[in-house]
C-alpha positions as a LaTeX table, in Angstrom:
\begin{tabular}{lrrr}
\hline
Residue & $x$ (\AA) & $y$ (\AA) & $z$ (\AA) \\
\hline
Met1 & 105.03 & 37.35 & 1.91 \\
Pro2 & 106.57 & 37.40 & $-1.60$ \\
Asp3 & 109.37 & 39.82 & $-2.43$ \\
Tyr4 & 108.38 & 42.16 & $-5.32$ \\
Thr5 & 111.55 & 44.23 & $-5.37$ \\
Gly6 & 112.88 & 42.53 & $-8.50$ \\
Gly7 & 115.60 & 40.53 & $-6.84$ \\
Asp8 & 113.87 & 37.24 & $-7.70$ \\
Leu9 & 113.87 & 38.01 & $-11.46$ \\
Asp10 & 116.16 & 35.67 & $-13.45$ \\
Leu11 & 117.72 & 37.91 & $-16.13$ \\
Arg12 & 119.80 & 35.04 & $-17.54$ \\
Gly13 & 116.64 & 33.05 & $-18.22$ \\
Leu14 & 115.01 & 36.05 & $-19.90$ \\
Arg15 & 118.06 & 36.52 & $-22.13$ \\
Val16 & 118.06 & 32.86 & $-23.11$ \\
Gly17 & 114.31 & 32.98 & $-23.86$ \\
Ala18 & 114.68 & 36.14 & $-25.95$ \\
Cys19 & 117.56 & 34.57 & $-27.92$ \\
Ile20 & 115.45 & 31.47 & $-28.58$ \\
Ile21 & 112.56 & 33.62 & $-29.85$ \\
Val22 & 114.88 & 35.68 & $-32.11$ \\
Ala23 & 116.51 & 32.50 & $-33.47$ \\
Gly24 & 113.07 & 31.01 & $-34.19$ \\
Ile25 & 112.01 & 34.10 & $-36.10$ \\
Ala26 & 115.28 & 34.06 & $-38.08$ \\
Cys27 & 114.79 & 30.38 & $-38.95$ \\
Ala28 & 111.21 & 31.00 & $-40.05$ \\
Leu29 & 112.29 & 33.92 & $-42.27$ \\
Gly30 & 115.09 & 31.85 & $-43.78$ \\
Ala31 & 112.75 & 28.93 & $-44.50$ \\
Ala32 & 110.19 & 31.27 & $-46.08$ \\
Ala33 & 112.89 & 32.82 & $-48.30$ \\
Leu34 & 114.05 & 29.38 & $-49.43$ \\
Met35 & 110.49 & 28.27 & $-50.17$ \\
Leu36 & 109.72 & 31.39 & $-52.19$ \\
Arg37 & 112.95 & 31.09 & $-54.17$ \\
Glu38 & 112.49 & 27.40 & $-54.96$ \\
Gln39 & 108.75 & 27.54 & $-55.65$ \\
Ala40 & 107.45 & 27.12 & $-59.21$ \\
Pro41 & 105.51 & 29.93 & $-60.92$ \\
Ala42 & 101.93 & 30.56 & $-59.84$ \\
Ala43 & 99.22 & 28.30 & $-61.25$ \\
Asn44 & 97.59 & 31.15 & $-63.20$ \\
Thr45 & 100.83 & 32.12 & $-64.97$ \\
Pro46 & 100.56 & 31.58 & $-68.74$ \\
Pro47 & 103.01 & 29.06 & $-70.23$ \\
His48 & 104.46 & 31.72 & $-72.56$ \\
Ala49 & 104.45 & 35.49 & $-72.76$ \\
Phe50 & 101.75 & 37.31 & $-74.73$ \\
Ala51 & 102.98 & 37.79 & $-78.29$ \\
Gly52 & 100.10 & 39.81 & $-79.76$ \\
Lys53 & 100.01 & 43.48 & $-80.63$ \\
Ala54 & 99.17 & 45.98 & $-77.95$ \\
Pro55 & 95.65 & 47.37 & $-78.16$ \\
Leu56 & 95.28 & 50.71 & $-79.89$ \\
Leu57 & 93.89 & 53.38 & $-77.63$ \\
Gln58 & 92.11 & 56.52 & $-78.73$ \\
Pro59 & 94.08 & 59.66 & $-78.06$ \\
Ala60 & 90.86 & 61.61 & $-77.32$ \\
Pro61 & 87.80 & 59.41 & $-76.57$ \\
Gln62 & 85.68 & 62.30 & $-75.23$ \\
Pro63 & 83.78 & 63.00 & $-78.51$ \\
Asp64 & 82.86 & 59.32 & $-78.91$ \\
Arg65 & 81.76 & 59.17 & $-75.28$ \\
Ala66 & 79.61 & 62.27 & $-75.68$ \\
Ala67 & 78.05 & 60.85 & $-78.87$ \\
Tyr68 & 77.35 & 57.55 & $-77.10$ \\
Phe69 & 75.55 & 59.26 & $-74.21$ \\
Glu70 & 73.61 & 61.49 & $-76.60$ \\
Glu71 & 72.46 & 58.41 & $-78.52$ \\
Lys72 & 71.33 & 56.75 & $-75.27$ \\
Arg73 & 69.55 & 59.94 & $-74.16$ \\
Arg74 & 67.67 & 60.07 & $-77.47$ \\
Ala75 & 66.78 & 56.36 & $-77.23$ \\
Thr76 & 65.42 & 56.65 & $-73.68$ \\
Gly77 & 63.59 & 59.89 & $-74.37$ \\
Ser78 & 61.66 & 59.07 & $-77.56$ \\
Tyr79 & 59.06 & 56.75 & $-79.02$ \\
Gly80 & 60.13 & 54.12 & $-81.52$ \\
Trp81 & 59.96 & 50.50 & $-82.61$ \\
Val82 & 62.30 & 47.91 & $-81.12$ \\
Asp83 & 60.80 & 45.05 & $-83.17$ \\
Arg84 & 57.86 & 46.03 & $-85.34$ \\
Glu85 & 56.98 & 42.42 & $-86.37$ \\
Ala86 & 56.82 & 41.30 & $-82.73$ \\
Gly87 & 54.96 & 44.45 & $-81.68$ \\
Ile88 & 57.66 & 45.66 & $-79.26$ \\
Ala89 & 57.83 & 49.44 & $-78.99$ \\
Arg90 & 59.95 & 51.87 & $-77.03$ \\
Ile91 & 58.48 & 54.71 & $-74.98$ \\
Pro92 & 60.26 & 57.56 & $-73.17$ \\
Leu93 & 61.65 & 56.63 & $-69.80$ \\
Asp94 & 59.69 & 59.36 & $-67.98$ \\
Glu95 & 56.42 & 58.06 & $-69.45$ \\
Ala96 & 57.32 & 54.49 & $-68.50$ \\
Met97 & 58.00 & 55.55 & $-64.90$ \\
Lys98 & 54.66 & 57.43 & $-64.73$ \\
Leu99 & 52.82 & 54.37 & $-66.07$ \\
Met100 & 54.54 & 52.04 & $-63.60$ \\
Ala101 & 53.82 & 54.41 & $-60.69$ \\
Ala102 & 50.13 & 54.67 & $-61.68$ \\
Lys103 & 49.92 & 50.90 & $-62.10$ \\
Gly104 & 51.49 & 50.33 & $-58.68$ \\
Ala105 & 49.20 & 52.86 & $-56.98$ \\
Arg106 & 46.07 & 50.88 & $-57.81$ \\
\hline
\end{tabular}
């Protein structure tokens, strides 16, 4: 019958194995550091820095945003011509949905 009291455990072998694992991890970290330091810039890096002017930002874009949404609300809620020569007209979105629902119900 085997002895499970722990007397057959080789602590010297465990220490040597743990040291080998730690040394392997240290070597891998050192090799990775060398590779990252010696590696050229990434392929998507531009050859020179951007020399243009920075874009100008609005200090308060809320009024323009509100006007934009109001314009879109008026366009989707009213009748009008998109291209009169081609005969393309615009109808309110609610009417268009009612027409499509009635057409699909047939």
